[in-house]
N, CA, C and O atoms as a GROMACS GRO file, in nm:
protein
  188
    1MET      N    1   0.070  -0.107  -0.004
    1MET     CA    2  -0.012  -0.008  -0.005
    1MET      C    3   0.098   0.134   0.008
    1MET      O    4   0.188   0.147   0.092
    2VAL      N    5   0.064   0.219  -0.088
    2VAL     CA    6   0.143   0.347  -0.113
    2VAL      C    7   0.049   0.471  -0.029
    2VAL      O    8  -0.071   0.487  -0.049
    3LEU      N    9   0.119   0.543   0.055
    3LEU     CA   10   0.048   0.649   0.133
    3LEU      C   11   0.115   0.793   0.052
    3LEU      O   12   0.233   0.824   0.043
    4LEU      N   13   0.013   0.853   0.005
    4LEU     CA   14   0.070   0.997  -0.025
    4LEU      C   15   0.028   1.098   0.059
    4LEU      O   16  -0.084   1.093   0.108
    5GLN      N   17   0.106   1.193   0.083
    5GLN     CA   18   0.093   1.316   0.161
    5GLN      C   19   0.125   1.433   0.086
    5GLN      O   20   0.232   1.451   0.028
    6ILE      N   21   0.024   1.517   0.091
    6ILE     CA   22   0.051   1.640   0.001
    6ILE      C   23   0.108   1.741   0.117
    6ILE      O   24   0.058   1.755   0.229
    7VAL      N   25   0.206   1.798   0.075
    7VAL     CA   26   0.286   1.892   0.150
    7VAL      C   27   0.314   2.016   0.068
    7VAL      O   28   0.324   2.018  -0.054
    8ALA      N   29   0.327   2.128   0.156
    8ALA     CA   30   0.370   2.272   0.096
    8ALA      C   31   0.521   2.300   0.155
    8ALA      O   32   0.551   2.262   0.268
    9ILE      N   33   0.600   2.360   0.083
    9ILE     CA   34   0.739   2.370   0.129
    9ILE      C   35   0.768   2.534   0.110
    9ILE      O   36   0.742   2.595   0.007
   10LYS      N   37   0.818   2.584   0.214
   10LYS     CA   38   0.862   2.720   0.225
   10LYS      C   39   1.004   2.723   0.224
   10LYS      O   40   1.063   2.670   0.318
   11LYS      N   41   1.073   2.781   0.126
   11LYS     CA   42   1.222   2.777   0.112
   11LYS      C   43   1.266   2.923   0.153
   11LYS      O   44   1.194   3.022   0.143
   12MET      N   45   1.384   2.920   0.197
   12MET     CA   46   1.444   3.047   0.252
   12MET      C   47   1.588   3.065   0.197
   12MET      O   48   1.687   3.006   0.241
   13GLU      N   49   1.587   3.144   0.108
   13GLU     CA   50   1.713   3.195   0.036
   13GLU      C   51   1.744   3.330   0.050
   13GLU      O   52   1.676   3.414  -0.010
   14LEU      N   53   1.850   3.364   0.130
   14LEU     CA   54   1.904   3.498   0.132
   14LEU      C   55   2.033   3.538   0.103
   14LEU      O   56   2.118   3.449   0.098
   15PRO      N   57   2.066   3.661   0.081
   15PRO     CA   58   2.192   3.691   0.056
   15PRO      C   59   2.262   3.700   0.203
   15PRO      O   60   2.197   3.734   0.302
   16PRO      N   61   2.398   3.667   0.208
   16PRO     CA   62   2.482   3.630   0.321
   16PRO      C   63   2.454   3.777   0.432
   16PRO      O   64   2.469   3.767   0.553
   17LEU      N   65   2.418   3.888   0.376
   17LEU     CA   66   2.423   3.986   0.476
   17LEU      C   67   2.289   3.998   0.541
   17LEU      O   68   2.277   4.077   0.635
   18LYS      N   69   2.185   3.926   0.500
   18LYS     CA   70   2.054   3.923   0.549
   18LYS      C   71   2.018   3.784   0.624
   18LYS      O   72   1.911   3.763   0.683
   19LYS      N   73   2.111   3.704   0.614
   19LYS     CA   74   2.066   3.580   0.663
   19LYS      C   75   2.021   3.544   0.807
   19LYS      O   76   1.940   3.456   0.833
   20ALA      N   77   2.095   3.635   0.910
   20ALA     CA   78   2.058   3.609   1.049
   20ALA      C   79   1.912   3.667   1.066
   20ALA      O   80   1.828   3.605   1.130
   21GLU      N   81   1.883   3.803   1.000
   21GLU     CA   82   1.771   3.856   1.009
   21GLU      C   83   1.652   3.763   0.938
   21GLU      O   84   1.543   3.740   0.991
   22GLY      N   85   1.690   3.723   0.826
   22GLY     CA   86   1.584   3.648   0.761
   22GLY      C   87   1.552   3.509   0.857
   22GLY      O   88   1.438   3.476   0.888
   23GLU      N   89   1.640   3.456   0.888
   23GLU     CA   90   1.629   3.316   0.970
   23GLU      C   91   1.552   3.363   1.082
   23GLU      O   92   1.462   3.285   1.114
   24ARG      N   93   1.559   3.448   1.139
   24ARG     CA   94   1.483   3.480   1.278
   24ARG      C   95   1.328   3.518   1.232
   24ARG      O   96   1.232   3.483   1.299
   25GLU      N   97   1.317   3.590   1.113
   25GLU     CA   98   1.193   3.627   1.052
   25GLU      C   99   1.102   3.479   1.019
   25GLU      O  100   0.985   3.456   1.052
   26PHE      N  101   1.193   3.394   0.947
   26PHE     CA  102   1.132   3.265   0.904
   26PHE      C  103   1.085   3.198   1.026
   26PHE      O  104   0.970   3.156   1.036
   27ARG      N  105   1.187   3.186   1.137
   27ARG     CA  106   1.138   3.090   1.265
   27ARG      C  107   1.004   3.155   1.321
   27ARG      O  108   0.911   3.082   1.358
   28VAL      N  109   0.996   3.298   1.327
   28VAL     CA  110   0.871   3.348   1.370
   28VAL      C  111   0.740   3.319   1.302
   28VAL      O  112   0.638   3.284   1.360
   29GLU      N  113   0.756   3.339   1.158
   29GLU     CA  114   0.650   3.304   1.082
   29GLU      C  115   0.615   3.152   1.105
   29GLU      O  116   0.501   3.112   1.131
   30VAL      N  117   0.717   3.078   1.094
   30VAL     CA  118   0.668   2.916   1.127
   30VAL      C  119   0.622   2.888   1.255
   30VAL      O  120   0.546   2.794   1.278
   31ASP      N  121   0.672   2.980   1.355
   31ASP     CA  122   0.611   2.961   1.511
   31ASP      C  123   0.463   2.983   1.487
   31ASP      O  124   0.379   2.898   1.520
   32ILE      N  125   0.425   3.123   1.418
   32ILE     CA  126   0.292   3.169   1.398
   32ILE      C  127   0.194   3.057   1.340
   32ILE      O  128   0.094   3.020   1.402
   33LEU      N  129   0.226   3.014   1.235
   33LEU     CA  130   0.154   2.933   1.143
   33LEU      C  131   0.151   2.781   1.214
   33LEU      O  132   0.057   2.706   1.187
   34ASN      N  133   0.246   2.742   1.299
   34ASN     CA  134   0.223   2.618   1.375
   34ASN      C  135   0.113   2.638   1.475
   34ASN      O  136   0.040   2.544   1.507
   35ARG      N  137   0.100   2.758   1.526
   35ARG     CA  138  -0.015   2.757   1.638
   35ARG      C  139  -0.150   2.791   1.571
   35ARG      O  140  -0.254   2.786   1.637
   36MET      N  141  -0.151   2.827   1.441
   36MET     CA  142  -0.298   2.852   1.380
   36MET      C  143  -0.369   2.718   1.356
   36MET      O  144  -0.304   2.618   1.324
   37ASP      N  145  -0.503   2.714   1.370
   37ASP     CA  146  -0.570   2.616   1.329
   37ASP      C  147  -0.676   2.654   1.237
   37ASP      O  148  -0.774   2.711   1.285
   38HIS      N  149  -0.670   2.631   1.114
   38HIS     CA  150  -0.754   2.666   1.000
   38HIS      C  151  -0.773   2.547   0.901
   38HIS      O  152  -0.680   2.467   0.888
   39PRO      N  153  -0.876   2.533   0.839
   39PRO     CA  154  -0.885   2.432   0.736
   39PRO      C  155  -0.814   2.452   0.605
   39PRO      O  156  -0.796   2.353   0.535
   40ASN      N  157  -0.770   2.581   0.562
   40ASN     CA  158  -0.696   2.596   0.463
   40ASN      C  159  -0.512   2.571   0.478
   40ASN      O  160  -0.430   2.569   0.386
   41LEU      N  161  -0.492   2.556   0.610
   41LEU     CA  162  -0.360   2.517   0.633
   41LEU      C  163  -0.327   2.376   0.667
   41LEU      O  164  -0.403   2.307   0.736
   42VAL      N  165  -0.215   2.333   0.619
   42VAL     CA  166  -0.163   2.189   0.642
   42VAL      C  167  -0.102   2.193   0.780
   42VAL      O  168  -0.062   2.292   0.841
   43SER      N  169  -0.101   2.064   0.820
   43SER     CA  170  -0.029   2.045   0.966
   43SER      C  171   0.128   2.055   0.920
   43SER      O  172   0.177   2.031   0.810
   44PHE      N  173   0.193   2.100   1.045
   44PHE     CA  174   0.339   2.096   1.008
   44PHE      C  175   0.411   1.960   1.036
   44PHE      O  176   0.383   1.896   1.137
   45ILE      N  177   0.493   1.924   0.958
   45ILE     CA  178   0.560   1.779   0.976
   45ILE      C  179   0.712   1.826   1.059
   45ILE      O  180   0.758   1.768   1.158
   46GLY      N  181   0.768   1.933   0.996
   46GLY     CA  182   0.900   1.955   1.060
   46GLY      C  183   0.952   2.079   0.974
   46GLY      O  184   0.898   2.112   0.868
   47TYR      N  185   1.053   2.139   1.023
   47TYR     CA  186   1.124   2.251   0.970
   47TYR      C  187   1.267   2.255   1.006
   47TYR      O  188   1.338   2.347   0.965
   0.00000   0.00000   0.00000
């Protein structure tokens, strides 16, 4: 039996000078989305 799971991927690519700031913003956004419960959002598997 084959199980398929639909996933959404958010990719972070930033220039070196913006990397620390961008990573912080990315983690905040992931944390906020992880707390939300909405039928149009998929569950988080990891990041």
